N, C-alpha and C positions, 0 to 999 in steps of 0.2 A: 223591371228590364235591364237596368243599369249592372245588377247585379250576376244576367246570365253573360250580360256580354264581356264581365270580367271574369266570369268562370270557366266561357270556352279561350279567352285572352292566354288564360293561364295555364290550359290544358296547352293549349301551341305548341306556349315557350317551352313548354315543361318535355315539347314534342323536338324543339328543334335541338333544345341545348343536350337533350339524348341521347338528340341524332349524332352531332355535332360531338362528343365526349366518344360516341361506341366510335366513330370514325377517326379519334385520335387514338383511342386506344389499339385497331386496328395497325395505325400503321406505327406504333411503338412496337408492338409484334410481329413485326417485320423488319423491324429493327430496322425501319426510315426515317430520317426527320425532315421538319418539313422543309420543302427547296430554301424557303426567305430564314432560313438556322443555321445551316451547313454553311459551317467555316469554307471563307479562300481559303486553299492552301499559301503558305507564305513562296513567293518566288527567288529565285538563286538564279541568275544567269552567269553563265562564265563563258567567256571565250580564251579562244586555242591560238596559237598564230600559223599549226598544222589538221590538219584534217587523219581520220582515220584511212590509211592504216601505223601512219606515225607511231612509235612506239607509246606515250601519255598520251594521244588524244583515246587510242583505244582503252588504255585505263581510267581514263579520264570521261569521255561515252561512259564506259560500263559505270562508273561510280553515278553518274545525274541519275541511270534507272533506279540502281542501288536507296537511292537517299528518301527518293516518291516512298516505294514499296514499302521499309526500313522505317519509316516515318507516317505508314498510313495513312499515306496524299496530303498531311500537314504541311511537308517541306516541296516546291516544285522544280526541283533544276533541270534550268536548261546549259547543255553542252550546244555551244557554240566552236566550230573546228573552221578555221581556215575562212570562216565564212562574214562572220560581224564586227568585225577590225581586223584588218590588213597587215598590220603595221606593231609590233613587242610596245612602244612606247606609247603607240593607241590605245592598247591595250591596258599596257599598267598609268596612266592619266585615268582614265574610264575607273579602274579600280579608287584610285585616291579618289577620289571627286563623288563617287556613289554613284554611277552613272550606273555602270554593273558589279555585280558581289564578286565576281571572283576571275582570275585572270594572276600569269605569271610570263616573265618576261625574257622563255627560253633562254635559249643563246646569249640574252645581252642583262644577264644577270650579273655582272662585275660592273659594267653600264651605268643600270640601276641601280645597284646597290654595289659603292663600293667598298664595300663589309667585306664581298665575296667574295674578291680579287685574289685573296692571296690564297684561296683552296685551287685559282687557276696554274703558279706557280710550278713551274715544269717538274716533273717526280718529287714535290713536296704530300699529295696525298699516292701515297704508295699499294694501293690496290682498294677494289670496292667494298672491303670489310672495314677498311681504313674510316672511309667514308662515312657509311653510314655510322656506324661507331661513334661517329662527331654528331653525325647531324642527329641522329637518335636519343643525346645524349646532352653534358651540360653543355655545348660548346653553342650547339643546335636552341638550347631554350634559349641562352644571355642573344644569342639572334633575332631569336622572337619577339625577346623582352627590347630590344632593340630597335625593330622595326614597329611596335605596335609604339614608340615614344617616338621615336624619328618622322615616321611615314604614316598615322594610324594604319599599319594593318597588320593583321592576326595572318600570323605565317600556319599554313594547315597540313603542311609539309614539305620536302625539300627533297628534289627527285634530282636522274641527269640525263645523260644523254651519251654516256659512255665516255671513253678515253678517245685522244685526238691521233688520228696517221694520217701521213702521207700520202697524200693521191697526186699524180703529176703523171703530165704527157708527153716528156720526153726518155726519161731516168730513172729507175728507181730510185730512193732514198736508206741505203742500208749500213751505213755509215755516217758520220758525221762529215767530214772531206766530201760526201757526195749532195750537199747543201751548198758548196759556196761554189756562187754566182746563181744560185736558181734563184728568181723572182716565186714569192709564195704569198698570195692570199692571208691575210689577217681578217678578221670582225677588231674595229676601231678601240676596240677598249689595248691601255697603253701594258699591259701586261704581252699580252699576245704578238706582240711588233717583238715584246725585249726575248721573248723565248725565240721568235725564229731567226732574227740576228747574236744571238745571243750565240745559238745551237749552230750559224756562220753562215745565214742562207740569206737574204732579201727579205725584210717584209716587204709586201706593198699593200694597207688599208685599203680595204674594197671595199662598199655596201656587197648581199648576197643579189641579190635586181642583178649587175655587173656583174661576177662573175662567168658564166658559162659565156657570153660576147667575148670575156677575154683572156678566156682560156682558148676560145677559138677562135682569135686574132690573133696570140700570141704572148698577149702584151703581157699573158704571167704566164710561169709553166705548171704550175700549180698551186693547192691548197691544202688544209688537215680540216677532217672531218670521222667524227667517232664512225664505227663501222654501221649502225640503222638509217645515222642518214644520207651515209653515200648514197644507201639502198634508195633509202624514201627518195631524195631527192635525186635521185638517178647518175649521178656525176662520171656512172659506166661511157657516159652518154660524148665527154668529152674526156676522159683520162685516161690512160692506160696503162696503169701502174698504183698499186692502195700497199704503203710498206710499215708495216707493225711497227711503230717507235713507243706505244703509251705516253707524249711527250705530256699532251695536257688534260686534268682531269676538268669533265662540261658540268661542274652541278648546275644547280636554276633552284627556284620554291616555287611554288602554288601558293595565292594569297588571298587577303577576304580581306573588305573593309572593313572598318573596327567599329565603328557604330553601328554598320549593318550582323556584325558579327556578336556587338553587345543588345542588338534587340534580340539574340532565339535568347531562347526556351535554354535550361542548364542541361536537359537532355538530348536537346537536336544541338546545341556546341558539341556532349559527348560524339554526337551522332558523326557528324564532319569531321572530328579526328578519330574518331573509330576507321571509317569511309577515306577519309586519306589515306591513311598508313594503311589502307589495304589496298587500293590505287597505286602509294609507292611501291608497294612489294612485286606488282603486276610491272609495273611498270621494268623495274628494276630484274624481273627472269629475261622481259623482254629484250631490253636491252644488253645484261650482259651474255644470254644465249647465241649470242653470234659475233661476242667482242674478243675472238678467240682465232686461232690464225687455222686450221684447221674448216669450224667454217664460214670465218671473213672466207676465204679460198673458197669451198663450194657454192656460195651464194652470190661474188664477188666475179669470179672463176667462168660461171654458167652466162654471166653478160660481159665478157672477152676482157679481162680486167686483169693480169698478172699479179698473182699478191706475194708479199715476199716480207722475212721476219728482219726484222729492226737488229740493230743490235747496241738493247737497251740501255746494257750496262753503259757503254764509250755515251752514249749521250747522256745520259743524267751522270756520267760524270763531266761532260764539259758542263752539264749545267749546273748543277754544283758550284763547281768552280767560277766561272761569269754569270751566275744569276742573280742565284740565291744570298750573297752576301747583301743588297742592296736593298732585299725587299724582305732579309731577316734583320735587318736596322727599321725601315718600317713599320713593318707589324708590331716586333719587339715582343710583349708577352701571349698575344695569341699565337704566334709564329710557335711558342715555346707548347703551350695549349693542344696546340696541332700536333706536334715533332710526340711528344711526351703518350697521343693514345697510341696503347697498343694491340693491331690484332692483325 
């Protein structure tokens, strides 16, 4: 009797095991792994100060989608434009602490990374080609290593918001003499104040949140912004004139927390760098295509602004005579490296 029970139990075990193997074979045949065996994607959260349609926001939102697709779901990059953190320094502190993976200081790059102040010296960066030859070459590599060593941040890509031009409420700025007595809002990095004062105006350091009301009340006569940001920030609501002087180049840098970066597989590191370079190219195209007189006149003119061409050579000469000497001494060898890059 006991032998019969043992035989029946053995048959039942074979049936159960056979059914399990058949089920597993079916799952494998369909390419579906058991739910418990599926690896969760590695989440990479990015915060950015502005939302779409700002040029960098467009490119980084695109990049976030591509990271998921090209990693086959192994990475999940979340882009938050103007929603997660509201200030540049908050974003950078969060990246340094590892609370989020990726971010950038936007227009406050020289405040967060003093090493980048040299690129803001008026007219030192000659063109977009000059800038990207530096940042995608030896100078960019040195900065990347420096940021890893000093700040524990990995550079994903450098990018920019374009060259700055004056926006003013009362008169256009065509020649350096037009700046005399003009109160021009600047960001709080020293180089911006030195630029305006050196070119002949009166620099008024001011946080962006105060600018619109200050312009409306006559506390300032204007400020300076790249064309892409004059559009994105709707400066035409308080400004009558845009004067294209190309006086400051506006570089910034997208970075990742170094510990999070080091935790990525080599293939994922390569993917992030490749996509960052593609995002950089998209930002560059969006920025440069509006940074010329004809396009600026078309876009800002439609908003009621008068766009004029400034005397760039006259402004450059003043900058070289009054502003360059102190900064050339300050930056020494790096200044010479920048000047030596041919583009």
